[in-house]
C-alpha positions as CSV (number, residue, x, y, z in Angstrom):
1,M,-28.3,-11.5,-32.8
2,R,-28.7,-8.7,-30.2
3,V,-25.2,-8.0,-28.9
4,L,-24.3,-5.6,-26.1
5,V,-20.6,-4.5,-26.2
6,L,-19.3,-3.3,-22.9
7,G,-16.4,-0.9,-23.2
8,G,-17.6,0.0,-26.7
9,D,-15.7,3.3,-26.7
10,G,-12.3,1.6,-26.3
11,Y,-9.4,0.6,-28.5
12,L,-10.9,-2.8,-29.2
13,G,-14.5,-2.3,-28.1
14,W,-15.3,0.4,-30.7
15,P,-14.1,-1.6,-33.8
16,T,-15.7,-4.7,-32.4
17,A,-19.1,-2.9,-32.2
18,L,-18.7,-1.6,-35.8
19,H,-17.7,-5.1,-37.1
20,L,-20.6,-6.8,-35.4
21,S,-23.0,-4.1,-36.6
22,R,-21.8,-4.4,-40.2
23,A,-22.1,-8.2,-39.9
24,G,-25.9,-7.9,-39.4
25,H,-26.1,-8.0,-35.6
26,E,-28.1,-5.4,-33.6
27,V,-25.5,-3.8,-31.4
28,G,-25.7,-1.7,-28.2
29,I,-22.6,0.1,-26.7
30,V,-22.0,0.6,-23.0
31,D,-19.2,2.8,-21.7
32,N,-18.5,5.1,-18.8
33,L,-16.0,7.1,-20.8
34,V,-13.3,6.6,-18.2
35,R,-10.7,5.7,-20.7
36,R,-10.8,9.3,-21.9
37,Q,-10.3,10.4,-18.3
38,Y,-7.1,8.3,-18.1
39,D,-5.7,10.4,-20.9
40,L,-6.4,13.5,-18.9
41,E,-4.7,11.9,-15.9
42,M,-1.7,10.7,-17.8
43,G,-1.4,13.9,-19.8
44,V,-1.2,12.1,-23.1
45,D,-3.7,11.6,-26.0
46,S,-4.3,8.8,-28.5
47,L,-1.9,9.0,-31.4
48,V,-4.9,8.9,-33.7
49,P,-7.5,11.5,-32.8
50,I,-11.0,10.1,-32.0
51,P,-14.3,12.0,-31.8
52,K,-16.7,11.9,-28.8
53,I,-18.6,8.7,-28.5
54,Q,-21.9,10.3,-29.4
55,R,-20.4,11.7,-32.6
56,R,-18.8,8.3,-33.4
57,V,-22.2,6.5,-33.1
58,A,-23.9,9.2,-35.3
59,R,-21.1,9.0,-37.9
60,W,-21.5,5.2,-38.1
61,H,-25.2,5.7,-38.9
62,E,-24.3,8.3,-41.6
63,V,-21.7,6.1,-43.2
64,S,-23.3,2.7,-43.0
65,G,-27.0,3.4,-42.5
66,L,-26.9,1.2,-39.4
67,R,-27.9,2.3,-35.9
68,M,-26.3,1.4,-32.6
69,A,-27.8,2.0,-29.2
70,L,-25.6,3.9,-26.7
71,Y,-25.8,3.6,-22.9
72,V,-23.4,5.8,-21.0
73,G,-22.8,4.5,-17.5
74,D,-20.6,2.4,-15.2
75,I,-21.1,-1.3,-14.7
76,T,-19.9,-1.0,-11.1
77,D,-23.4,0.5,-10.6
78,Y,-25.6,-2.5,-10.4
79,M,-28.8,-0.6,-11.1
80,F,-27.4,0.8,-14.3
81,V,-26.4,-2.8,-15.4
82,E,-29.8,-4.2,-14.6
83,R,-31.6,-1.3,-16.4
84,T,-29.4,-1.5,-19.5
85,I,-29.8,-5.3,-19.9
86,S,-33.6,-5.1,-19.3
87,T,-33.9,-2.3,-21.9
88,F,-31.7,-3.8,-24.6
89,E,-32.4,-7.5,-24.0
90,P,-29.2,-8.9,-25.4
91,E,-28.6,-12.5,-26.5
92,A,-24.9,-12.0,-26.1
93,I,-22.7,-9.6,-24.1
94,V,-19.1,-8.9,-25.1
95,H,-17.3,-7.6,-22.0
96,F,-14.3,-5.2,-22.6
97,A,-15.3,-2.8,-19.8
98,E,-12.2,-3.0,-17.6
99,Q,-9.1,-1.1,-16.8
100,R,-6.7,-2.9,-19.1
101,S,-3.2,-1.6,-18.4
102,A,-0.7,-3.6,-16.3
103,P,1.5,-0.5,-15.7
104,Y,-1.5,1.6,-14.7
105,S,-2.4,-1.0,-12.0
106,M,1.2,-0.8,-10.7
107,I,1.5,3.0,-10.2
108,D,0.6,2.9,-6.5
109,R,-1.9,1.6,-4.0
110,A,-4.8,3.8,-5.3
111,H,-4.4,2.6,-8.9
112,A,-4.1,-1.1,-7.8
113,V,-7.2,-0.8,-5.6
114,Y,-9.1,1.1,-8.4
115,T,-8.2,-1.5,-11.0
116,Q,-9.3,-4.5,-9.0
117,T,-12.4,-2.8,-7.7
118,N,-13.4,-1.6,-11.1
119,N,-12.7,-4.9,-12.9
120,V,-13.9,-7.5,-10.3
121,V,-17.0,-5.6,-9.1
122,G,-18.1,-4.7,-12.6
123,T,-17.9,-8.4,-13.7
124,L,-19.7,-9.6,-10.6
125,N,-22.5,-7.1,-11.2
126,L,-22.8,-8.4,-14.7
127,L,-22.9,-12.0,-13.6
128,Y,-25.7,-11.3,-11.1
129,A,-27.7,-9.3,-13.6
130,I,-27.5,-12.1,-16.2
131,A,-28.5,-14.7,-13.6
132,E,-31.5,-12.7,-12.4
133,L,-32.7,-11.3,-15.8
134,D,-31.8,-13.9,-18.4
135,P,-29.4,-16.8,-17.7
136,A,-29.5,-17.7,-21.4
137,I,-27.4,-14.7,-22.3
138,H,-24.0,-15.8,-23.5
139,L,-21.2,-13.8,-21.8
140,V,-18.1,-13.4,-24.0
141,K,-15.4,-12.0,-21.6
142,L,-12.1,-10.6,-22.7
143,G,-9.4,-12.1,-20.5
144,T,-5.6,-12.2,-21.1
145,M,-2.8,-14.6,-21.7
146,G,-1.1,-12.8,-18.9
147,E,-3.2,-14.8,-16.5
148,Y,-0.9,-17.8,-17.1
149,G,2.4,-16.0,-16.7
150,T,5.4,-17.8,-18.2
151,P,5.5,-21.4,-16.8
152,N,8.2,-23.8,-17.8
153,I,5.7,-26.1,-19.3
154,D,3.3,-25.7,-22.3
155,I,0.3,-23.5,-21.6
156,E,-3.1,-25.2,-22.4
157,E,-6.4,-23.6,-23.2
158,G,-7.8,-22.9,-19.7
159,F,-7.6,-26.4,-18.3
160,I,-5.0,-29.1,-17.8
161,E,-5.2,-32.9,-17.1
162,I,-3.0,-33.8,-14.2
163,E,-2.1,-37.1,-12.4
164,H,-1.4,-36.9,-8.7
165,K,-0.8,-39.9,-6.5
166,G,-2.3,-42.3,-9.0
167,R,-5.5,-40.2,-9.6
168,K,-6.3,-38.0,-12.6
169,D,-8.4,-34.9,-13.0
170,V,-8.9,-32.0,-15.4
171,L,-8.3,-28.7,-13.5
172,P,-8.1,-25.0,-14.3
173,Y,-4.6,-24.3,-15.6
174,P,-2.4,-22.8,-12.8
175,K,-2.3,-19.0,-12.9
176,Q,0.9,-16.9,-12.4
177,P,-0.3,-13.3,-13.1
178,G,2.3,-10.6,-13.4
179,S,0.5,-7.4,-12.2
180,F,-2.5,-6.3,-10.2
181,Y,-4.3,-5.9,-13.5
182,H,-3.6,-9.5,-14.5
183,L,-4.6,-10.6,-11.0
184,S,-8.0,-8.9,-11.5
185,K,-8.5,-11.0,-14.7
186,V,-7.7,-14.2,-12.7
187,H,-10.3,-13.2,-10.2
188,D,-12.8,-12.6,-13.0
189,S,-12.1,-16.0,-14.5
190,H,-12.7,-17.7,-11.1
191,N,-15.9,-15.8,-10.6
192,I,-17.3,-16.5,-14.0
193,M,-16.5,-20.2,-13.8
194,F,-18.2,-20.4,-10.4
195,A,-21.3,-18.5,-11.7
196,C,-21.6,-20.9,-14.7
197,K,-21.4,-23.8,-12.2
198,I,-24.0,-22.7,-9.7
199,W,-26.4,-20.7,-11.9
200,G,-26.1,-22.5,-15.2
201,L,-24.8,-19.5,-17.0
202,R,-22.9,-19.8,-20.3
203,S,-19.6,-18.0,-20.9
204,T,-16.5,-17.9,-23.2
205,D,-13.4,-16.6,-21.5
206,L,-11.0,-15.2,-24.2
207,N,-7.5,-15.2,-23.0
208,Q,-6.2,-12.7,-25.5
209,G,-2.5,-12.0,-26.4
210,I,-1.1,-8.6,-27.1
211,V,-2.9,-6.7,-29.9
212,Y,-1.2,-4.6,-32.6
213,G,-2.6,-2.4,-35.4
214,Q,-5.4,0.1,-35.8
215,Q,-7.0,-0.4,-39.1
216,T,-10.1,-2.6,-39.7
217,K,-12.5,-2.6,-42.6
218,E,-15.0,-0.6,-40.7
219,V,-12.6,1.9,-39.1
220,A,-11.0,2.5,-42.6
221,L,-14.3,3.7,-44.0
222,D,-14.0,7.2,-42.5
223,D,-11.7,9.2,-40.2
224,G,-14.7,9.8,-38.0
225,L,-14.8,6.1,-37.2
226,A,-11.1,5.8,-36.1
227,T,-10.2,3.8,-33.1
228,R,-7.6,5.0,-30.7
229,L,-3.9,4.0,-30.9
230,D,-1.8,4.3,-27.7
231,Y,2.0,4.6,-27.9
232,D,2.9,5.8,-24.3
233,G,4.6,3.7,-21.7
234,V,1.5,3.0,-19.7
235,F,-1.2,2.1,-22.2
236,G,0.7,1.5,-25.4
237,T,1.1,-2.2,-26.6
238,V,4.6,-3.2,-27.7
239,L,4.5,-3.2,-31.5
240,N,2.3,0.0,-31.7
241,R,4.7,1.6,-29.3
242,F,7.8,0.6,-31.2
243,C,6.4,2.1,-34.5
244,A,5.7,5.4,-32.8
245,Q,9.1,5.5,-31.3
246,A,10.8,4.8,-34.6
247,V,8.9,7.6,-36.4
248,A,9.6,10.0,-33.5
249,G,13.4,9.3,-33.9
250,H,13.5,7.7,-30.5
251,P,15.4,4.5,-29.8
252,L,13.3,1.4,-29.6
253,M,13.1,0.7,-25.9
254,V,13.6,-3.0,-25.2
255,H,13.3,-4.1,-21.6
256,G,16.4,-6.0,-20.5
257,K,17.6,-8.6,-23.0
258,G,14.2,-8.6,-24.8
259,G,13.7,-12.3,-24.6
260,Q,10.2,-11.9,-23.1
261,T,7.9,-13.9,-25.4
262,R,4.2,-13.4,-25.7
263,G,1.3,-14.4,-27.9
264,M,0.2,-11.6,-30.3
265,L,-2.5,-10.9,-32.8
266,D,-3.6,-8.4,-35.4
267,I,-6.6,-6.2,-34.3
268,R,-8.6,-7.6,-37.2
269,D,-8.3,-11.1,-35.7
270,T,-9.6,-9.8,-32.4
271,L,-12.8,-8.9,-34.2
272,A,-13.0,-12.2,-36.0
273,C,-12.4,-14.1,-32.7
274,I,-15.2,-12.2,-30.9
275,E,-17.6,-12.8,-33.8
276,L,-16.8,-16.5,-33.8
277,A,-17.4,-16.7,-30.0
278,V,-20.7,-14.8,-30.3
279,T,-22.0,-16.9,-33.2
280,H,-20.9,-20.2,-31.6
281,P,-22.1,-19.8,-28.0
282,A,-21.2,-22.0,-25.1
283,D,-23.8,-24.4,-23.8
284,K,-25.9,-23.8,-20.7
285,G,-23.7,-24.2,-17.6
286,E,-20.5,-24.3,-19.7
287,Y,-17.5,-22.2,-18.9
288,R,-15.0,-22.5,-21.7
289,V,-11.6,-20.9,-22.4
290,F,-10.1,-19.9,-25.8
291,N,-6.5,-18.7,-26.0
292,Q,-6.9,-15.8,-28.4
293,F,-3.6,-15.2,-30.3
294,T,-2.1,-16.2,-33.6
295,E,1.7,-16.0,-33.2
296,E,4.4,-15.8,-30.6
297,F,7.2,-13.1,-30.6
298,S,9.9,-11.9,-28.3
299,V,10.2,-8.2,-27.6
300,L,13.6,-8.1,-29.3
301,D,12.3,-9.8,-32.4
302,L,9.6,-7.2,-32.8
303,A,12.1,-4.4,-32.2
304,E,14.4,-5.8,-34.9
305,R,11.5,-6.1,-37.4
306,V,10.5,-2.5,-36.8
307,A,14.2,-1.3,-37.1
308,H,14.5,-3.2,-40.4
309,A,11.3,-1.8,-41.8
310,Y,12.1,1.8,-40.9
311,G,15.8,1.8,-41.3
312,G,18.4,3.6,-39.2
313,V,16.6,3.1,-35.9
314,E,18.6,2.4,-32.8
315,I,17.5,-0.4,-30.4
316,A,18.2,0.5,-26.7
317,H,18.2,-2.1,-24.0
318,I,17.0,-0.5,-20.8
319,A,16.5,-1.7,-17.2
320,N,13.3,-3.7,-17.0
321,P,10.7,-1.8,-14.9
322,R,8.7,-5.0,-14.5
323,V,9.5,-8.1,-12.4
324,E,9.8,-10.8,-15.0
325,A,12.4,-13.1,-16.6
326,D,14.3,-11.6,-19.5
327,E,14.4,-15.0,-21.2
328,H,12.1,-17.9,-20.7
329,Y,10.3,-20.9,-22.2
330,Y,6.9,-20.0,-23.8
331,R,4.7,-22.3,-25.8
332,A,0.9,-21.9,-25.6
333,A,-1.9,-23.8,-27.3
334,H,-4.4,-21.9,-29.4
335,T,-6.4,-24.3,-31.5
336,K,-10.0,-23.8,-30.5
337,L,-10.7,-20.6,-32.5
338,L,-8.8,-22.0,-35.5
339,E,-11.2,-25.0,-35.3
340,L,-14.2,-22.6,-35.4
341,G,-12.8,-21.1,-38.6
342,L,-10.4,-18.3,-37.7
343,V,-8.2,-17.4,-40.6
344,P,-5.3,-15.4,-39.0
345,H,-3.6,-12.2,-40.3
346,L,0.0,-13.1,-39.6
347,L,2.5,-10.4,-39.0
348,T,4.2,-9.2,-42.2
349,S,6.6,-6.4,-43.2
350,E,3.6,-4.8,-45.0
351,Q,1.6,-4.6,-41.7
352,I,4.6,-3.1,-39.9
353,E,5.0,-0.5,-42.7
354,S,1.3,0.3,-42.5
355,L,1.6,1.0,-38.8
356,L,4.7,3.2,-39.5
357,E,2.8,5.1,-42.1
358,L,0.0,5.7,-39.6
359,A,2.5,7.0,-37.1
360,E,4.0,9.2,-39.7
361,R,0.6,10.7,-40.5
362,Y,0.1,11.7,-36.9
363,K,3.8,12.3,-36.0
364,D,3.1,15.8,-34.7
365,R,0.8,14.3,-31.9
366,I,3.7,12.2,-30.4
367,D,4.8,13.4,-27.0
368,L,8.3,12.3,-26.4
369,A,7.9,12.6,-22.7
370,A,5.2,10.0,-22.7
371,I,7.4,7.3,-24.3
372,E,9.7,6.8,-21.3
373,P,8.6,4.0,-18.8
374,T,7.7,5.7,-15.5
375,V,6.1,2.8,-13.6
376,S,8.3,0.4,-11.6
377,W,7.0,-2.9,-10.3
378,R,9.5,-2.8,-7.5
379,S,8.2,0.5,-6.1
380,T,4.9,1.0,-4.2
381,C,4.8,4.5,-5.5
382,S,6.0,5.2,-9.0
383,T,7.2,8.6,-10.5
384,L,4.0,8.8,-12.4
385,T,1.9,9.2,-9.3
386,T,0.0,12.5,-9.1
387,A,-0.2,14.8,-6.1
388,S,-3.4,13.1,-5.0
389,S,-2.9,9.8,-3.2
390,S,-6.4,8.7,-4.3
391,T,-6.0,9.2,-8.0
392,G,-7.8,6.0,-8.9
393,N,-10.8,6.8,-6.8
394,A,-10.9,10.3,-8.3
395,V,-10.8,8.9,-11.9
396,Q,-13.7,6.5,-11.0
397,A,-15.7,9.4,-9.4
398,M,-15.2,11.5,-12.6
399,A,-16.5,8.6,-14.7
400,L,-19.5,8.0,-12.5
401,S,-20.3,11.8,-12.6
402,L,-20.2,11.8,-16.4
403,A,-22.4,8.7,-16.6
404,E,-24.9,10.1,-14.1
405,G,-25.1,13.4,-16.1
406,W,-25.7,11.6,-19.3
407,N,-28.3,9.3,-17.8
408,H,-30.4,12.2,-16.6
409,R,-30.4,13.9,-20.0
């Protein structure tokens, strides 16, 4: 198939593009390179060094003999979206191209506005372009389990059957997002479902859990193919963050009691889930939801596993910067991808040790100052905020400038 991967320079987008390419699909990558600008803004780098996107794509051709098309631009620019889809003519579009950090969206007003504008407008542009150019394109959209929040009932896959005053109906599962980022994902889901209904589009919304790991079969082929690994308090996911903290000799920072429970999955399972969704497309007019995770863990459980694997690591319970329950009920359905053939990589001590070994390899790149949480949900202006009150807009402007410069080359 011809598959266009939006956000193909990112933590998950890059290994997804490699995986689909190696599986025999013709792959195009779209990215505005803004994730690299976030690093400049935050003053922190990926733990694992990554080459420029142009070098990455060239290296993939050198290692595998396979080519990938590269389109540098911003999907909030409708003309760019329309031009790229018209040129590449995809049969499926995998959409990772969003600001994906809850803490980043909660820094201040500018970052909240930037996150929602970037995410919602980009997805709307994409929906309009698909409807106008080729409604048969299957949109595989990365959502988040964070759309659901932590209700005191079981979480279903996208929809729930309810009975009210003697009548029954199947309705979208109620959403209780926990940040402006998660809210943007809810808005995306509503917009995609509406577009499928009125224009007959087809889409799979993947509500993904928290991803851990960095190694995939394709990434492991060469250091020049590495994907990023974030360990900081703004973009680092919990298990990756704990492993870097352990190696750096820093206490494992557990928010509150650590009873917060979430669905999680190995990075290799993200790639497998995306491929399953791409190769088993939704029907015309169908909007479907898959809960994309393999296991559930509490934050404290993960910290204890890392402490056991590394030895002699202190676990520190700190005040929770987020507004969430320290302990809660959590049970979510995740059967649809298993029914399509997903064979999960469940978390083992060997996988944790592999992450620790990776952190050891790049230990000298760990910035201890980046580990501390600096964004508070309870404040409208966190300590991380830069001198400019329009940081989010400035970041977006930088990305658009980069994209414009590339497109004129």
